[in-house]
N, C-alpha and C positions, 0 to 999 in steps of 0.2 A: 331623374332617372328616365322619366317620360320623354324629356328632351333628347337625351342620349339615345334612347331607343328610336326615336323618329329620325335622328340623323344617320343611324345605321341602317335605315330601311332603303330598299332600292327606289331611286327616284321614279316618281309617276305612279307608285303603289299606294292606294288608299285602303284604310281600315275602318270598319264600321265600329260601332260602340260595343257590339257583342262579338268578342273574338273567340274563334274556336281553338281547340288545342292543336289542330292541324296547321292552323295559320301561325301559331307561336312557333311551331317546330320548323316551319319553312322560314320564318324570319331569323330564327336562331342559325340556320344553315347559311344564311346570307350574310351573317355578321363578319366583319373583318378579322382575319386570322393572323395571329402574330407569326412571323417566320422563325422557323427552327434554324438557329445559327449552329454551325458545327463547332461547338465549343470543345477545347481539349479536356479530357476527363482528369480529375485530380490524381496525382500520383498515389496518394495514400488516403484511404477513406476510414472513417470511424468504424471500428469492429466491436461486436458485444463483449469480446474478451480483452479488450485494450487495457493495458496497465496505465498507470499514471505517467510512467516515463515514456511510453510510446505517444501518449497524447501530448505530452511537453514537446517531444521532438517533431511531432506533426505540426503543432502550432508554431515552432520555432522555424520549420521550413517555410510555412506560409508568411511569416514576418521577413524572412530573407527574400523571398520573391517580391514582396511589396517594396522593400527598401532598394532593391536593385533596379526596379522600374523607375524609381526616383532618383537613381544614382547617387545614393547615400552609401558610399563605399566604406566609411569608418564604421557605421552601424551594421553594415552587412558582414564586416570582418569580425565584429564582436559576436553577432548571432552565430556565425560560422564556427567560432571557437566552441561555443556551446553544442552546436549540432554535431561536431566531429566525435562527440562521445557516443554516437550510434555505432562507431566502428568497434567499440568495446562490449557492445550488446551481444551476449551469447544466445540469447533467445530468439534473435531476429532470424526470420526465415528467408531473407533477402539480402544478405550481407554484400553481395556484388553490386546490387542497385544502390545501396547506401554509399559504397565506395565510389561509384561512378558519379553520383550527385555531388559528393564532396570534391572530387577531382575537377569536374567541369565547372561548378560555380566557384570553388576556390581559385581556379586559374583566372577566371573572368575578373574576380575581385583584385587579385594581384596585379593584373594588367592595368587596371584602372585606379587603383589605390596611388595616391600621390607620394606616399612614404615607403612603397615597397622597394626592397633592395635585392640584389642577386642572391644574397645569403638566404633570404626569405623564400625565394623560388626554389634553391636547392634543397632546403630542408622540407619544404612542402612536398616537392616531388619524391623525395626520398621516403616520406611518410606515406604517400599514396601508393607508390610502387609496391610496398610490402603490406598493403591492406587487402589485397586480392590479387590472385594469379591471372585472373581473366583479362585484365587490362595492363599487365606489366609491360609488354613489348610497345604498346601504344604510348604509354607514359614515358618510357625511356626514349622514344623517338621524339616525342613533344619536348621532353627535357633537353634533348640535343639540339633541337631547333632553336630553342631559347638561348642557349649558350652559344651557338653559332651567330645568331643575331647580335649578341654582345661582343663578337670577337674572340671568344674562349674556344678556339679551334681544338687545342689539346684536350680540354675537359670534355668537349663535345665528342671528340674521338673516342675518349675512354668511356663515356656512357654507351655509345654504339658498340663498342668492343664487349661490354659486359652484356648488353642485350643480345648480341650475336651468339654469345656462348651459353645463353641461358636456355634450359629446357625444363619442361613440366609435363610428365605424363606422356601419353601417346601424341604424336605431333599430328595436328589436324591440317586440313587443306588451308584454312585461313591463317593458321600460325605459320605455315610455310611461306605463304605470300608476304606476311610481314617481316619474316626473317630476310627474304630475298630484298625486300625493300630497304631494311636496315643495312644489309650489306652494300646496297647501291649507294646509300647516303654515307657509309663509311668510305668508299671510293671517292665519293664527292668531297669529302673532308680531306682525304689524302691529296686530291688535286689542289685544294686550297693551300695546304701546307707546301706543296710543290711550287705554287705560285710564289709563296713567301720566299722559299730557297732560291728560286729563280731571280727574283727582284734582288736579293742579297748578293748573288754571284754577278749580276749585271752592274751592280754599283761599284765593284772593284775592278780595276783593269788587269789585275794578276789572276792567273789561272789557278784555281784551288781544286785539286783532285779530290780531296774529302768532300767538299760541298757537291760537287758534281756527281760523286758516287751516291751521296745521300739523295740527291734529286732523282737520280735514276731509280733508287730503291722505292721511293714514293711513287714514281711513275708506274712501275710494275705492279705495286699493291693496288693502285687505283685503277689501272687497266684491267686487271682481272676481275674485280667487281663490276666495273661499268660494262664490260662486255657481256657479263652474265645477265644483267637487267635488261640489256638491249636484245636479248634473245626472246624476251616475252613480249607479246603484243600489247602496246600502250603508247601513251605520249610521254616521251622521256628527253624533252628538249634540253634542260640544264645538263644532264649527263652526257648527252651527245655533243654538246658544244665544248664541255670541258675535255672530253676524250679527244676531240678533234684538235683542240688547242694543243694538247701534248704531242700528238702525232705530227702536227705541223712544225712544232719546235725541233722534233728529231728528224725532220725531212722525210717522214714516211708518208708522202703524198698519195701514193697509190692506195695504201692502207686507209687513208682519210677518205678518198673518194668511194671506195668500196663501202665503208661504213655508212657514208651518206646515202649512197645508192640503195643499199639494203633498207635504211630507214625510211626512204621516200617511196620505194616501189615494192615493198613487201605487202602482199594483198592480205596478209593476216593482220596487219596493223590497221588502226582506224584512219580514215583520211585526215591528214594533217598538212595544211598548207605551208607551215613553218618548214616542214622537212624539205620541201621544195625550194624555199627561200634560201635555207642554209647551203643546199647543194649548188644553187645557181650561183650564189655569191663566192663559194670557194673555188668553182670552176672559172668564174670570171677572174678571180685573183690569180689563179694558176695559168691564165691565158689558154683555156681550152678552145676547141675549134667552134665557130659560131653555130654550126649545124646542131652540136650536142647542147650548147647553151639554149637555142631556141626551142629544143624539145622539152627541155626543163620548164621553160616559161609557158610553152603551150599547155602543159598540165595544170600549172598554176592558174593560168587564165580560165581553164574549165572549172577549178574549184573556187576561185574567187575572182570574178571578171572585174570588180572594182578595186583590186589590189593597188597598193602605191607604186609597185614595179610595172604596172601596165604600160604607162607612158614610155618607160625605158624599152619595154618589150616591143612597142610600137616603133620606136627609132631603130631598133636592131633588124626589125623586119623590113623597114624602108631602106636600110643599108645593104640588105642581102641581095645577091645577084639573081636569086631564083624569081622568075617573073610572076608567080602566084602569090609571093609573100607580100606584094603591095595590096592585093585584095584582102589578105588576112589582116594587114595592118588597118585597113579601113574598117573592117569588122570589130577589131579591138577598141578602135576609138569610138565607134557607135556604141558599143556596149559601155564604155566609160560614161559617155554623156546620158546614158539612161538613168544614171544615179545622181541625186541631188547634190552630193558633195563635190561633183565634177562639172556640173552644168555651167558654172561661171569661170572655170579654170582657162586661163588664156593659152597655156602651153598645149593643152588637149585641142582646143580650136585651131591653134597654129599647126598642129599635126595634121588635123583634118583638111585644113586649107592646102598645105603642101601636097598631101596625097592626092587631092582633086586636081591640082595643077599638074600632077604627073599623070593621072589617069586621063585627063583630057587630050593628052597625045594619042590616045587609043581611039579607033573608030567607034567601038561599042562600049565607050565607057559609061554611058547613061544606064545601060543594061546591067552592067556590073555593079553600079551604085544602087540600083533597084533591087538587085539580087541580094545584096548585103543588108539593104534597108528592111526587106522582109516584112515582119509583122508590125513594124514601126510606121508604115506609110500612112496609117489612118490618124496618128495623133503626133507624130514627131515634129511637124511644122508648127502646129498650135502651142506646143510646149516651149519650144526654144525661140520662136519668133513672133510671140504675141505682142500686142501693143504694151501690155504691162512690162513684158521683158525688155522691149526696146527702150521704154522710159527708164527702166532700171539700169540697163547697160550704158545709157547715154549719161545717166548722172554718176555712176560708179566707175566705169571703165571705158573711155572713149576708144581706146584701141581695140578692145573686144568687140564693141559695136562695128568697127570697120571690118574686122576679120569675119565676123558673122555675116556681115552684108556681102562680102565676097562669096562666102560659102553658099548661101541661099540664093544669090544672083547666078550661081553657075548652073543650077538645074531648076530653078523657079523664079523667074524675073518678077513675076506678080507679087510674090511674097517679099522680094527684095525691095521693090518700090515702096511698099507699104511699111515695111520694117524701117528702112532708112528715112522715110518721110516722117514717121512718128519719132524716131530718134533725134532728127535734126530739129523737129518742132519743139520737142522737149528742151533740147540744148539751146535753141533760140529763145524759148521762154525763160529760161533761167538767166541767160546773158542779158535779156531785155530787163528783167527785174532788177539785176545788179546795176545796169546802167541808170534806170530810174532812181534807184536809192542813191547813186553817186551824184545824179544831177539835182536831186531834191532831198538834201539831208536834214530839212527841217523836222521831220517826225523824230529822228534821233536827237536833234538838239532839244526838242521840247521834253522828251523823256528824260534826258540829263538834268534840265532845269527843274522838272517836278522832283526828282530825287534830291537835289540840293535843297529845295524848299522843304521837303518832308525832314531832311536831316536837320535843318535849322530849327524847325518846330519842336522836334523831339529834344533838342538841347535846351530850348527854352523852357 
């Protein structure tokens, strides 16, 4: 104990043989304190009025948590069978909490259990749905998701139809939002069924009026629900894409562009780069004017300067007849090169080289370049044209080394000589080592001889 106390004292502090109480208090204050970790509180605590049944279920839940941490799914399923008896407890004051625990843990066990079947999911969801009204709509939606993943479109549609017509008490704001989401997924399922009908119709050469009429019926049902959910602010990418697919099939291109424009430019919606990607791809597919396409990509560049469509945006700006678009293309390329994922991309450096070749035809092209360089001027050269980068480019991509040499040589010849010199020296060093190894293959032969000798010794 004395040694422990001495270790916990502040270094350099000495104590005499007669210690006072004040000194003891000061030492205790200087002891190492254990950190207070933010541990999650237990779901159920022991209470003075706890019955034997409640104590058993509490211990059962603890065992379930332990076996789940060790991925013992069979043991968890057996414990869960016993714990589900809490749904029949009439004395419990938290029946909704018990039902939610059984729903979430039971679903996790079914997802990971090796012997779980679709019938097990169906029976489990039906039981959980009727164990409490608070989670009825959520469970129905999750049940339909599982059926959808397993290709049971009709059954999933039935589950959503039941949930859509379900009402309990006064409709709250949260319940109204869930019902709208269920209606949207109902329209999404109608789209899947419409796709199946379309595939069936396209597989036969003969025109079938009944199949086409059925397809159109599913299109109307789906479009009504999908249009409603798109009126609410949010990210609705799968619903938008399915609706656009149907509109394009029926040659309603104006309606498709209007939907995509509203989805991309409505200020009440959260910023969504995908919305501008969908609009650009559709406009490109329909051969819209270049000016409108560049407008869409300009906003996408503002949202995500490193997007995979930015090289394409740069190419379109270079093709444009507008004189100022060449400077914009330079800015787009420089933005791309600020990100590590694009720094060794040969296509991007080729774009920059071609832009510089065209800019050099102008008198004040260095001023334009410096204007777009802006805040990068203090570190841009050190990042892209360092000695380390020169060795790396020389070893990995000789063509990239040449393109970058042209770029830096256009506006900074001093860096160009250094960068090219290091790259050539690194390349020459690699070549000379290869030539030495070719002229003097004795070390390689000695290694092979030693391996053969070791193999013979191991056999003996």
